[in-house]
C-alpha positions in Angstrom: -29.7 -90.5 55.6 -31.4 -91.7 52.8 -35.3 -91.2 53.5 -34.0 -87.5 53.4 -32.0 -87.2 51.0 -35.0 -88.8 48.4 -37.0 -86.3 51.3 -35.6 -83.1 49.1 -36.1 -85.0 45.5 -39.5 -85.3 46.2 -38.8 -81.7 47.7 -38.5 -80.7 43.7 -40.7 -83.1 42.2 -43.2 -80.6 43.7 -42.0 -77.6 43.8 -43.2 -75.1 40.9 -39.7 -73.3 40.8 -36.0 -75.0 42.3 -32.8 -72.6 42.9 -30.0 -72.9 44.2 -27.3 -70.5 46.6 -24.0 -72.3 46.7 -20.4 -70.8 49.0 -17.2 -71.8 49.1 -18.3 -75.2 49.9 -19.0 -76.5 46.8 -15.2 -75.5 46.0 -13.7 -76.8 48.8 -13.8 -80.7 47.5 -12.5 -79.1 43.9 -8.7 -78.7 45.8 -9.6 -75.1 46.1 -9.3 -73.6 50.4 -12.8 -71.6 52.2 -10.7 -68.1 52.1 -12.5 -68.1 56.0 -10.6 -70.9 57.2 -7.7 -71.9 59.1 -5.3 -71.8 57.3 -7.4 -69.9 54.5 -6.4 -66.8 52.7 -7.5 -64.6 55.3 -5.8 -65.9 57.8 -2.5 -64.6 55.9 -3.8 -61.3 54.9 -5.6 -58.9 56.1 -8.2 -58.0 53.7 -8.5 -54.8 55.0 -5.0 -54.6 53.3 -5.6 -56.1 50.5 -9.3 -56.9 49.5 -10.4 -53.4 49.3 -11.0 -51.7 46.0 -9.0 -48.0 48.3 -5.9 -50.7 49.3 -6.0 -51.9 45.3 -5.8 -48.1 44.5 -3.3 -46.9 46.9 -0.8 -49.5 46.7 -1.8 -52.9 43.4 1.3 -54.0 43.6 0.9 -54.5 47.4 -2.8 -56.3 46.6 -1.4 -58.6 43.3 1.2 -59.8 45.7 -2.0 -61.5 47.1 -3.8 -61.9 43.8 -1.5 -63.9 43.7 -1.9 -66.4 45.5 -5.3 -66.9 45.0 -5.4 -67.5 41.2 -2.5 -70.4 41.7 -5.1 -72.8 43.6 -8.1 -71.4 41.0 -6.6 -74.4 37.8 -9.1 -77.0 39.5 -11.1 -78.4 37.7 -15.9 -78.7 38.5 -15.7 -81.7 40.9 -19.4 -84.1 40.9 -21.0 -82.2 43.0 -21.6 -79.1 40.4 -21.5 -81.7 38.0 -24.8 -82.4 39.4 -26.2 -79.8 40.0 -25.8 -78.8 35.5 -27.4 -81.8 35.0 -31.0 -81.2 37.1 -30.8 -77.9 35.8 -30.3 -80.1 32.0 -33.4 -81.9 33.5 -35.7 -78.7 34.0 -35.6 -79.3 37.6 -33.1 -76.7 38.7 -33.8 -73.4 37.4 -30.6 -71.6 38.4 -27.4 -71.2 40.7 -26.6 -67.8 42.5 -23.4 -68.6 43.8 -20.9 -66.8 46.4 -17.8 -68.0 44.0 -15.9 -66.5 42.4 -14.7 -69.7 40.1 -16.3 -70.4 37.8 -16.5 -73.8 38.3 -20.6 -74.4 38.3 -20.2 -73.2 34.2 -17.2 -76.3 34.1 -19.7 -78.3 35.0 -21.9 -77.0 32.5 -24.5 -75.1 34.7 -25.9 -72.2 32.1 -27.8 -69.6 34.3 -25.8 -68.8 36.8 -25.3 -65.4 39.1 -21.9 -64.6 39.8 -23.1 -62.4 42.8 -19.2 -61.5 43.6 -17.7 -61.4 40.4 -15.2 -63.3 38.3 -11.8 -64.2 38.6 -11.3 -65.3 35.4 -10.7 -61.6 33.7 -9.0 -59.1 34.6 -10.1 -55.3 33.8 -8.1 -51.9 34.0 -8.4 -49.8 35.8 -7.7 -46.6 33.8 -8.9 -47.9 31.0 -11.3 -50.6 31.5 -10.4 -52.7 28.6 -10.8 -56.5 30.1 -8.4 -59.8 29.8 -9.3 -63.8 30.2 -7.1 -65.0 33.1 -5.5 -67.0 30.1 -4.3 -63.8 28.4 -3.9 -62.9 32.5 -1.6 -65.9 33.0 0.7 -65.4 30.2 1.9 -61.9 31.2 5.3 -60.9 31.9 5.6 -59.8 35.8 6.7 -57.6 38.1 9.4 -59.9 39.8 9.1 -58.3 43.2 4.7 -58.5 43.3 3.8 -60.4 40.2 1.7 -58.0 39.6 1.0 -58.7 35.2 2.3 -56.5 32.7 0.2 -56.0 30.0 0.9 -53.2 28.8 0.5 -49.3 28.3 -3.1 -48.3 28.5 -5.8 -47.4 26.2 -6.6 -44.6 28.5 -3.0 -42.9 31.3 -3.9 -41.0 34.3 -2.7 -37.9 32.9 -2.5 -36.9 29.2 0.1 -38.0 26.4 -0.4 -41.4 27.5 2.5 -44.1 28.5 1.0 -45.6 31.5 1.1 -48.8 32.6 -2.3 -51.0 32.6 -3.6 -51.6 36.1 -5.4 -55.1 36.2 -7.9 -55.6 38.8 -9.6 -59.2 38.7 -13.9 -58.4 37.9 -14.1 -59.9 42.0 -16.1 -57.8 43.2 -13.9 -56.4 47.1 -14.8 -55.9 50.8 -15.4 -52.2 50.3 -17.8 -52.2 46.3 -20.9 -52.6 46.0 -22.5 -56.0 44.2 -22.8 -55.2 40.3 -26.5 -54.0 39.1 -26.6 -56.4 37.1 -25.3 -59.7 40.0 -28.9 -58.2 41.7 -31.0 -58.1 39.6 -30.5 -62.1 37.8 -30.6 -62.7 41.2 -33.4 -60.6 41.4 -34.3 -63.2 38.4 -34.1 -66.0 39.4 -35.1 -65.6 43.5 -38.8 -64.5 42.0 -41.3 -67.0 42.2 -38.9 -69.9 43.6 -41.0 -71.6 46.5 -37.4 -74.4 46.9 -34.1 -73.2 46.9 -30.8 -75.4 47.7 -28.5 -74.3 49.7 -25.1 -75.4 49.7 -21.4 -75.0 51.7 -22.0 -71.5 51.9 -22.9 -70.2 55.7 -24.9 -68.2 54.1 -23.8 -65.1 57.3 -22.6 -62.2 54.4 -24.4 -59.1 53.3 -26.4 -59.2 51.3 -26.0 -63.1 49.6 -27.7 -64.3 52.9 -31.1 -62.8 52.5 -31.9 -65.2 49.1 -32.8 -68.1 50.9 -35.4 -65.6 53.7 -36.4 -64.8 50.0 -38.0 -67.7 49.0 -39.2 -68.3 52.7 -41.0 -64.4 52.6 -42.8 -66.2 49.4 -43.3 -69.0 51.0 -40.9 -71.8 50.0 -38.3 -73.8 51.9 -35.6 -74.1 52.3 -32.7 -77.2 52.2 -29.2 -77.4 52.9 -26.6 -79.0 52.2 -23.6 -78.7 54.8 -21.2 -80.3 56.6 -22.0 -78.9 59.5 -25.6 -76.6 59.4 -26.0 -73.4 59.2 -28.1 -72.2 62.9 -29.1 -68.9 62.0 -29.8 -70.4 59.0 -32.8 -72.9 60.4 -33.6 -75.5 57.1 -36.9 -76.7 57.0 -34.3 -79.5 55.8 -30.7 -80.8 56.6 -28.8 -83.0 54.5 -25.6 -83.3 56.4 -22.7 -84.0 54.5 -20.1 -83.3 51.9 -21.8 -81.4 48.9 -20.7 -84.3 45.8 -22.1 -86.9 48.4 -24.5 -85.2 48.9 -25.7 -83.2 45.7 -25.4 -86.6 43.5 -27.1 -88.4 45.6 -29.7 -85.6 45.4 -29.7 -86.7 41.4 -30.0 -89.6 41.5 -32.6 -89.4 43.7 -34.7 -87.4 41.2 -34.0 -89.4 38.5 -35.3 -92.9 40.9 -38.3 -90.7 41.1 -38.3 -89.8 37.7 -38.8 -92.4 36.4 
């Protein structure tokens, strides 16, 4: 494995532009379970009932029963793998990260250029009036006891004239029936442009359209390095580092530093 890590570091050293593309597997070692795992969130909450905008608009209190549980697992710290990617960016070896994760751990570790392809759980927006609230403010709000839905007060623009209606807060994450935000699409396209190496970590690359990112790099003549416990067969990476994200990413940074010196 040391030789593979060294080879990956050599590829980064020789690349014109290296980017990273990350998924749930980079955060499991921080304590956030993979929602798609056997014991994950989707094993208890059917996404069709709890993770679509239509379901939220029809019954936000019901969806908040799931969101409250999701919030409980988000209060974690970045791991040494997140920190390794941040150091690679600060040292000029990595141009940025496109992540499918909503946890903000890349930014917490110090990464500056992060495109959150599926949104962020760090902020919440009132659907009727558009006011935005940070996570800490939402956590301090009174909750409806039966659903844990936050109660931020009257909405600035209710569904009918006259006001007096409560805000309905939705996390700024992309639900299953929502389009990818234009800013995220544009940010990802900017990072991918001219990239000739992509480090894919913690994802099986099965969720479209995010899964197209490594293939776009390859169509540009670039190569794919994969870090996964179980390699994604459909990805067909040119180089696979099979192991934990923390071990492989930190080892890759150390190998890159050794080559640089």
